[in-house]
Every structure is written in structure tokens, then in C-alpha cells.
C-alpha positions in Angstrom: -3.3 -23.1 -26.7 -0.9 -20.1 -26.1 -0.6 -18.2 -22.9 1.5 -15.3 -21.6 2.8 -15.2 -18.0 4.0 -11.7 -17.0 6.5 -12.2 -14.2 6.9 -9.0 -12.0 9.4 -8.5 -9.2 7.0 -8.0 -6.3 7.3 -5.4 -3.5 6.7 -5.0 0.2 5.0 -1.7 -0.8 1.5 -2.6 -1.8 1.3 0.3 -4.2 4.2 -1.1 -6.2 2.4 -4.4 -6.7 -0.9 -2.7 -7.6 0.9 -0.6 -10.2 2.3 -3.8 -11.8 -1.0 -5.5 -11.9 -2.7 -2.5 -13.5 0.2 -2.2 -16.0 -0.3 -5.8 -17.1 -4.0 -5.4 -17.3 -3.7 -2.5 -19.7 -1.0 -4.3 -21.8 -3.1 -7.5 -22.1 -5.7 -5.6 -24.2 -3.1 -5.2 -27.0 -1.8 -8.7 -27.0 -3.8 -11.2 -29.1 -3.2 -14.3 -27.0 -6.1 -16.0 -25.3 -4.6 -16.7 -21.9 -2.7 -14.0 -20.0 -1.8 -14.0 -16.3 0.4 -11.9 -14.0 2.5 -13.2 -11.1 5.4 -12.2 -8.8 8.9 -13.5 -8.2 8.8 -12.7 -4.5 7.2 -10.7 -1.8 3.7 -10.9 -3.3 1.1 -13.2 -4.7 0.3 -14.9 -7.0 3.7 -16.7 -7.2 5.2 -17.9 -10.4 3.9 -21.4 -9.7 0.4 -20.1 -9.0 0.6 -18.1 -12.3 1.7 -21.1 -14.3 -1.0 -23.3 -12.7 -3.7 -20.7 -13.6 -2.5 -20.8 -17.2 -2.5 -24.6 -17.3 -6.0 -24.8 -15.8 -7.2 -22.6 -18.7 -5.7 -25.0 -21.3 -2.3 -23.6 -22.0 0.1 -25.8 -23.9 2.6 -23.1 -25.1 3.4 -20.5 -22.4 5.4 -17.3 -23.0 7.0 -16.3 -19.7 8.1 -12.6 -19.8 10.2 -11.0 -17.0 8.7 -7.6 -16.4 12.1 -6.3 -15.3 14.3 -3.4 -16.5 17.6 -5.3 -17.0 18.8 -8.9 -17.0 20.4 -9.2 -13.5 20.5 -12.2 -11.2 16.7 -12.6 -10.9 16.2 -12.6 -14.7 19.2 -14.8 -15.5 19.1 -17.3 -12.6 16.1 -17.2 -10.2 13.3 -17.1 -12.7 14.8 -19.7 -15.1 15.4 -22.0 -12.1 11.8 -21.8 -11.1 10.5 -22.2 -14.6 12.7 -25.3 -15.0 11.2 -26.8 -11.9 7.7 -26.1 -13.2 8.6 -27.7 -16.6 9.2 -30.9 -14.7 5.8 -30.5 -12.9 4.0 -29.7 -16.1 5.9 -31.7 -18.8 3.1 -31.3 -21.3 3.5 -27.5 -21.4 6.2 -25.8 -23.4 7.4 -22.8 -21.5 9.3 -20.2 -23.6 11.3 -17.6 -21.7 11.5 -14.0 -23.1 13.6 -11.0 -22.4 13.3 -8.1 -20.0 12.9 -4.5 -21.2 16.6 -4.1 -21.6 18.4 -1.2 -23.4 15.7 0.5 -25.4 15.3 4.0 -26.9 11.7 4.3 -25.6 12.9 4.1 -22.0 15.3 7.0 -22.6 12.3 9.0 -23.8 10.5 8.2 -20.5 13.5 9.5 -18.6 13.4 12.7 -20.5 9.7 13.0 -19.8 10.3 12.6 -16.1 12.8 15.4 -16.2 10.5 17.7 -18.1 7.7 17.1 -15.5 9.9 18.5 -12.7 11.8 21.3 -14.5 10.7 24.4 -16.3 14.3 25.0 -17.4 17.5 23.1 -17.1 20.6 25.2 -16.4 23.7 24.9 -18.5 25.8 23.7 -15.6 23.2 21.2 -14.3 24.6 17.9 -12.9 22.4 14.9 -13.8 22.6 11.7 -11.8 21.1 8.7 -13.5 20.4 6.3 -10.6 20.1 2.5 -11.1 19.2 -0.1 -8.5 22.6 -1.7 -8.8 23.8 -5.3 -9.3 26.9 -7.4 -9.1 26.2 -8.8 -12.5 28.7 -7.4 -15.0 26.2 -7.7 -17.9 23.7 -5.5 -16.0 26.4 -2.9 -15.2 27.5 -2.9 -18.9 23.9 -2.4 -20.0 23.5 0.5 -17.6 26.6 2.1 -19.0 25.0 1.8 -22.4 21.9 3.5 -21.1 23.9 6.3 -19.6 25.8 6.8 -22.9 22.6 6.7 -24.9 21.0 9.2 -22.5 24.0 11.6 -22.8 24.0 11.3 -26.6 20.3 11.9 -27.0 20.2 14.9 -24.6 23.5 16.5 -25.3 24.0 17.1 -21.5 27.6 17.0 -20.7 27.5 16.4 -16.9 25.7 13.0 -16.8 26.9 10.5 -14.3 25.6 7.0 -13.3 25.4 5.7 -9.8 23.7 2.9 -7.9 21.6 2.4 -4.8 22.9 -1.1 -3.9 25.6 -3.7 -4.9 27.6 -1.5 -7.2 29.8 1.7 -7.3 29.7 4.6 -7.3 26.9 4.7 -4.8 24.2 7.2 -4.8 25.6 9.0 -1.8 29.1 9.1 -3.3 27.8 10.6 -6.6 25.6 13.1 -4.8 28.5 14.2 -2.7 30.7 14.7 -5.8 27.9 16.7 -7.5 27.6 19.0 -4.5 31.3 19.7 -4.6 31.1 20.8 -8.2 28.7 23.6 -7.1 26.3 23.0 -9.9 23.3 25.3 -9.8 21.0 22.3 -10.2 21.5 18.6 -9.3 18.9 16.6 -11.2 18.4 13.0 -9.9 16.8 10.7 -12.4 15.8 7.3 -10.9 16.0 4.3 -13.3 13.5 2.4 -11.2 10.4 0.7 -12.4 8.1 1.2 -9.4 7.6 3.1 -6.2 9.3 1.3 -3.3 11.8 1.5 -0.4 14.6 2.7 -2.7 12.7 5.8 -3.7 11.9 6.5 -0.1 15.6 6.1 0.8 16.6 8.7 -1.8 14.0 11.2 -0.6 15.2 10.8 3.0 18.9 11.3 1.9 18.0 14.5 0.0 15.9 15.9 2.8 18.8 15.5 5.2 21.1 17.7 3.2 21.9 21.2 4.2 22.7 23.1 1.0 21.6 26.1 -1.0 21.9 24.1 -4.3 18.8 23.1 -6.1 18.3 19.4 -5.9 15.5 17.9 -8.0 14.4 14.3 -7.6 12.4 13.2 -10.6 9.8 10.5 -10.5 10.7 6.9 -11.1 10.0 5.4 -14.6 6.7 3.9 -13.6 4.6 1.7 -15.8 4.5 4.2 -18.7 2.6 3.6 -22.0 5.9 3.5 -23.8 6.9 0.6 -21.5 3.7 -1.2 -22.6 5.0 -0.9 -26.2 8.3 -2.4 -25.2 6.6 -5.2 -23.3 4.4 -6.1 -26.3 7.5 -6.2 -28.4 9.1 -8.7 -26.0 5.9 -10.9 -26.2 5.8 -10.7 -30.0 9.5 -11.7 -30.3 8.9 -15.0 -28.4 5.6 -15.6 -30.2 7.2 -15.2 -33.6 9.9 -17.7 -32.6 7.2 -20.2 -31.6 5.4 -19.8 -35.0 8.7 -20.2 -36.9 9.3 -23.5 -35.1 5.8 -24.7 -35.9 6.3 -23.8 -39.6 9.6 -25.6 -39.7 8.1 -28.7 -38.0 4.8 -29.0 -39.9 5.5 -27.0 -43.1 
């Protein structure tokens, strides 16, 4: 029997975990697989092991493990696979198939644009836009975020679009914000490429509130668990499910 295990990050902020659970609950209704569970990599329960165990107790023999993460950084490439490998040894009769995170996807660019439109009646011609990622030391993650920035610039035709990061990569958010202030743009629009409400959003708000400037600084909402993200998540589940079916056909004809 097939199962889907949705692996979310987890957060010290309870609201972030509740948002993830509700997002998965809504997504499950559009996935035609009998067993579906949600779990967290860290900072919250159920853990990955608890999630796998719940699926097994319901009769799972083929499990699709999907990382509910924006990009394939260290957690997606190392931490989650290591835990799944350990659980493969614990449950050798269960085939665990690992899927992909949201990744670079046009639908996510559409969400970013929607978040801007929510905050702004009109965007000035000289507006500076800061696309803010969490940050990572993983070169593939940084490369993907560069693609997202280019995709965003191409789709919007905004000329002054710059990427920056909150941790582990440069330029930092503070550096990029300082440079934008020096350019004396009439608007500085900050667009967080973050999945849920958490400490990083609070840190940005605090930084902006501490500034003494007459320039208009607009902090847009984080991506959130948007309906378009549900569509991307369903795509990721279907990709793995189709691979499983293809393997079954090749084995049994």
C-alpha cells in the first residue's frame, strides 16, 4: 500500500508549525493515495521516525517522502536522506522513495508578485527590490536562488532587483538594505523568499523599525503556504508516484 510522508522543517514558533500542518491537510485532499502523514525534521513533533512509523502501522509498503522545503540545501540533501536511510534499515520491508523540494518553479514567482501587490498600490519606477532568501553555504542552493532572482527580474521587467540572504551567504540582508538606502530610491521593497512565519521575519521587521530614514520601506509578507504551492507539492508527489508505477510495469509487465 502506498503512503506519502510530508517532511516539513519545524519551527520554535508554534504558528509556523500549525501553518505547515494545515497546508498539508489541505493538500492531502487532492492526492489520491490512501495513507498520508506529516512530520518535522526538527524543533517539532511528530519526528520523521514517528511519521514513518505511523505510515507503517497503517500498512504502508511503498512510501513517498517529500521534503516540504523551498530549495535543496543541506537539510534536503543530507539530513533528511540520512534519517530515511536509518529508517530503511529499521523497516526493511518498506520501500521509501525520496522526492524533490519545491525548487525553482514559475508558480512561486507568481506568489512573490502577489505578495508585492498586496502591499503596494503603485510601484515607483525607481523602486529597489530586495529578494531575501534564508541563505545557505550549499553552492547548488545559491545557484538556484540566482535563477529565481533572474526569473523574477525577467517576469516583472523591474531593473533594480537584488538578492540577499539572512544567514550563511552574502550579500547579507543588512548589506543589501544599506546599499539600497544609499541609492536614494523612493521605495525599497523587501520580498522575503521564506516559507513560514518565524524568527527570521521578526529579525527583518526589527531591523527595518530601527532605521531612521524618510525613504519608503515596504516589507512584504513571506510566501506562506499558498494554494499555488499546493499545486507544486502535488506535482512533486505525482513525479515520484509515476516513477514507482513505471518500475512496477517494467517488473511485472
